[in-house]
Structures are given as structure tokens and as C-alpha cells.
VEXPA-21038 format. One record per residue (C-alpha): x, y, z. Coordinates in steps of 0.5 Angstrom, whole numbers, padded with zeros to 4 digits, always signed. Each point is the difference from the previous one (the first is absolute). Example, Ala and Ser with C-alpha at 12.3 -4.5 7.8 and 13.67 -1.06 7.14 Angstrom:
! VEXPA-21038
+0025-0009+0016;+0002+0007-0002;
! end
This chain:
! VEXPA-21038
-0137+0028+0156;+0006+0002-0005;-0005+0001-0006;-0004+0004+0005;+0005+0005+0001;+0002+0000-0007;+0008+0000+0000;+0000+0002-0007;-0003+0007+0002;+0006+0001+0003;+0003+0002-0006;-0004+0007+0001;+0004+0002+0006;+0007+0000-0004;-0002+0007-0001;+0003+0001+0007;+0007-0001-0004;-0001+0006-0005;+0002+0006+0004;+0007-0005+0002;+0001-0001-0008;-0002+0007-0002;+0005+0003+0004;+0005-0005-0002;+0002+0000+0008;+0001-0008+0001;+0004+0000+0006;-0001-0006+0004;-0004+0003+0006;-0005+0003-0005;-0001-0007-0003;-0001-0003+0006;-0005+0005+0002;-0004-0001-0006;+0000-0007+0000;-0003+0001+0007;-0005+0005-0002;-0002-0005-0006;-0002-0006+0005;-0003+0005+0005;-0004+0003-0006;-0002-0007-0003;-0002-0003+0007;-0005+0005+0001;-0002+0000-0007;-0002-0007+0001;-0004+0001+0006;-0004+0005-0004;-0001-0005-0005;-0003-0005+0005;-0005+0006+0003;-0002+0002-0007;-0002-0007-0002;-0004-0001+0006;-0004+0007-0001;-0001-0003-0007;-0002-0007+0001;-0007+0001-0002;+0002+0003-0007;+0006-0005-0001;-0005-0006+0001;-0004+0002-0006;+0006+0002-0004;+0002-0004-0006;+0008+0000+0002;+0000+0003+0007;-0004-0006+0002;+0006-0004+0000;+0003+0004+0006;+0002-0004+0006;-0005+0004+0004;-0006+0000-0005;+0001-0007-0002;+0000-0003+0007;+0008-0002+0000;+0002+0004+0006;-0004+0001+0006;-0002+0008+0002;+0003-0002+0007;+0007-0002-0002;+0000+0005-0006;-0001+0006+0005;+0005-0003+0005;+0005+0000-0005;-0002+0007-0003;+0001+0003+0007;+0007-0004+0001;+0002+0003-0007;-0002+0007+0002;+0004+0000+0007;+0006-0003-0003;+0000+0005-0006;+0000+0006+0005;+0005-0003+0005;+0005-0001-0006;-0002+0007-0002;+0001+0003+0007;+0008-0001-0002;-0001+0005-0005;-0002+0006+0004;-0006+0005+0001;-0001+0002-0007;+0000-0007-0003;-0005-0002+0005;-0004+0006-0002;+0000-0002-0007;-0002-0007+0002;-0006+0003+0004;-0002+0004-0005;+0000-0006-0005;-0004-0004+0005;-0005+0006+0001;-0001+0001-0007;-0001-0007-0002;-0005-0001+0005;-0004+0006-0001;+0000-0002-0008;-0002-0007+0002;-0006+0002+0005;-0002+0006-0005;+0004+0003-0005;+0000-0006-0005;-0008+0001-0001;+0001+0007-0002;+0002+0001-0007;+0006+0004-0002;+0002+0000+0007;+0002-0007+0000;+0005+0001-0006;+0003+0006+0003;+0001-0003+0007;+0003-0006-0003;+0005+0004-0004;+0002+0003+0007;+0001-0006+0003;+0006-0002-0005;+0003+0007+0001;+0000-0001+0008;+0004-0006-0002;+0005+0005-0003;+0000+0004+0006;+0001-0005+0005;+0006-0002-0004;+0003+0007+0001;-0002+0000+0007;+0004-0007+0001;+0006+0003-0003;-0001+0007+0002;+0001+0002-0007;-0003+0006-0004;-0006-0002-0005;+0001+0004-0006;-0007+0004-0003;+0001-0004-0006;+0000-0007+0003;-0006+0002+0004;-0004+0003-0006;+0002-0006-0005;-0003-0004+0006;-0006+0003+0000;-0002+0000-0007;+0003-0007-0002;-0004-0003+0006;-0006+0004-0001;+0000-0003-0007;+0001-0007+0002;-0006+0001+0005;-0004+0002-0005;+0002-0006-0005;-0002-0005+0006;-0007+0003+0000;+0000+0000-0007;+0001-0007+0000;-0005-0001+0005;-0005+0004-0004;+0001-0004-0007;-0001-0007+0004;-0006+0003+0003;-0003+0001-0008;+0003-0007-0002;-0004-0003+0006;-0007+0005-0002;+0000+0003+0007;-0001+0008+0001;+0004+0002+0006;+0006-0003+0004;-0003-0003+0007;+0003+0004+0005;+0003+0006-0004;-0003+0006-0003;+0001-0001-0007;-0004-0002-0006;+0001-0003-0007;-0002+0007-0003;+0006+0003+0004;+0005-0004-0004;+0002+0005-0006;+0001+0005+0006;+0005-0005+0004;+0003-0002-0007;+0002+0007-0001;+0002+0002+0007;+0005-0006-0001;+0003+0002-0006;+0001+0007+0002;+0003-0001+0006;+0005-0005-0003;+0002+0005-0005;+0001+0005+0005;+0005-0004+0004;+0004-0001-0006;+0000+0008-0001;+0002+0000+0007;+0006-0005-0001;+0002+0004-0006;+0000+0007+0003;+0004-0004+0006;+0005-0002-0005;+0001+0007-0003;+0001+0003+0007;+0007+0002+0003;+0000-0006+0006;+0001-0005-0006;+0006+0003-0002;+0003-0001+0007;-0002-0007+0001;+0001-0003-0007;+0006+0000-0005;-0004-0001-0006;-0007+0002+0001;-0002+0000-0007;-0001-0008+0001;-0005+0002+0004;-0004+0003-0006;-0001-0008-0002;-0002-0002+0007;-0006+0006-0001;-0002-0003-0007;+0000-0007+0003;-0004+0002+0006;-0005+0004-0005;-0001-0006-0004;-0001-0004+0006;-0006+0004+0003;-0003+0001-0007;+0000-0008+0000;-0003-0001+0006;-0006+0005-0001;+0000-0004-0007;-0001-0007+0003;-0005+0003+0005;-0004+0002-0005;+0000-0006-0004;-0002-0004+0007;+0007-0003+0000;+0002+0003+0007;-0001-0004+0007;-0003+0003+0006;+0007+0003+0002;+0004+0003-0006;+0007+0000+0005;-0001-0008+0000;-0002+0000-0007;+0007+0004-0002;+0004-0005+0004;-0003-0006-0004;+0000+0003-0007;+0007-0001-0004;+0000+0007-0003;-0001+0003+0006;+0006-0004+0003;+0004+0002-0006;-0001+0007+0001;+0001+0000+0007;+0007-0003-0001;+0002+0004-0006;-0002+0006+0004;+0004-0002+0006;+0006-0001-0004;+0000+0006-0003;-0001+0004+0006;+0007-0004+0003;+0003+0002-0007;-0002+0007+0001;+0003+0000+0007;+0007-0003-0001;+0001+0002-0008;
! end
């Protein structure tokens, strides 16, 4: 059951902390609210993984990698897995109810969009990529709702483009795997192997646009108010530009796992870039 709810995917819900970090308002009550929102969202997301795997059961059983998932392999019974999913869903909303109606609306929006994606939109080309990007952005909105902090235009714009890029990378990796296995179309998806070049172009263009948004943000008046030494942020921008180009490059070589975020967590160079960026942001704030 623990493998089925994919605890490692909870790292994606750390986006909830972005409004808090971006505003640099680290009051204790806001930090506590952010952690409550994180666990609420994570429990809800895990219940969605269960629901999605039940829908994809037939396709997963014939997939070379996904056939090892608990439901597809028969290690976890559908009955007990479903009961566990309902418990996670209920607990997520119970925790979230402490954070006010705006946060609950974000939870409902996320759950509704995710279920719609699982039932219909994941089979529709391009719609699925944009919805995946939107689901990441909803996490940021939820973080703002939980802390009652205003989310800047720059953060939302950056989120849309970077996660559109990463969603495209995920589809590109699937299409490359499809080519290597001699297949024509992804089962349960709307993509064919002839779409590979287009999806590859979409991933790199979206990634470059996210870098442009980051560069424009660094040059905005708000940065001068928040950071003592904003020039250091230009190094962060360059590191990010290298990172997203490298992600697209590794994908084009067929060296990308199904999920680019999980790949980044395992990749040493990505970890060095992230750690260096955090240090530079901290230095830009206090020096």
C-alpha cells in the first residue's frame, strides 16, 4: 500500500511552500499552515494515484515497467486499496478544513481536474499536457490560500511555462520508449510516434520561456525590495537555464525516466544546481 500511494511523489507538493518562501514571510503560524496544507494535499494526491491506477489497470498490466505496480502485479487487492484510497481522501479534506474555504476550494479544484484528467483528458493530445501543468500551478495557489499570501504574476507565469515543459518532457520520454519498443501509439493516450518532434520542440520552447520569465522577474522592481544583492540571482537564472536545457537534452537521448521531477531528484548534477541556487538566493537575501 505504501508503494501504491507513492510517498516519493509528495515532493511535488512542496510547491505549496513557494508563496511562503517567495514572500519571505516566515512567521510561525504561516509555516504551520503551509505544513498542514502540504500533508492535506499529499494525502489527497495519493488517493488520486490509487484511483488512476485502478482506471489504468488493463494498460499497466501490459506495460514493461508499470506492470510492477501493486494493483497491476496483484500484490495489492483492489478491495483494500480502494478502501485505503477513500480513507486518504477523507483525511486530506479533514486536515484541509482547518485552513479555510479558499484552501478547500483549491483541494476541490485539484481533485475535480485530476479525476477529469484520469477519466477523459489524458486520452486527448495537448489537453493532457496543459492540464498537468495546471495541476502543478494549483499547488502553488493552494499554498497561497493556506497562508493568505498574494501570489505574484511572475511566480504564476514561471510555473505555467516550466511545468508545461516538464509535462512535455514526460510525454517525450514515453514516445521515445514507444519507438524503442517498436510500437506506434501509446495505449490510453492520444499520441503517436510521429508526434515526437513536435512534443520535443514544445518541451524546449516552454523551458526557454520559463527562463525568460525568471530573467524578467530578476529585473523587476519587486526584486530590489526583497533582495539585498539581486545580482546573484542572475547566476541562479543561468544555472536554471542550463538545467532545463540539460533535461531536454537527456530526454532526447532516451535517458529520461517517466517523471522528470523524480529524475531530477536522483540526478547528481541537478542536485548540485538546486543546492547552489538555494545558497545563492540566501546570499542575495542577506548580503
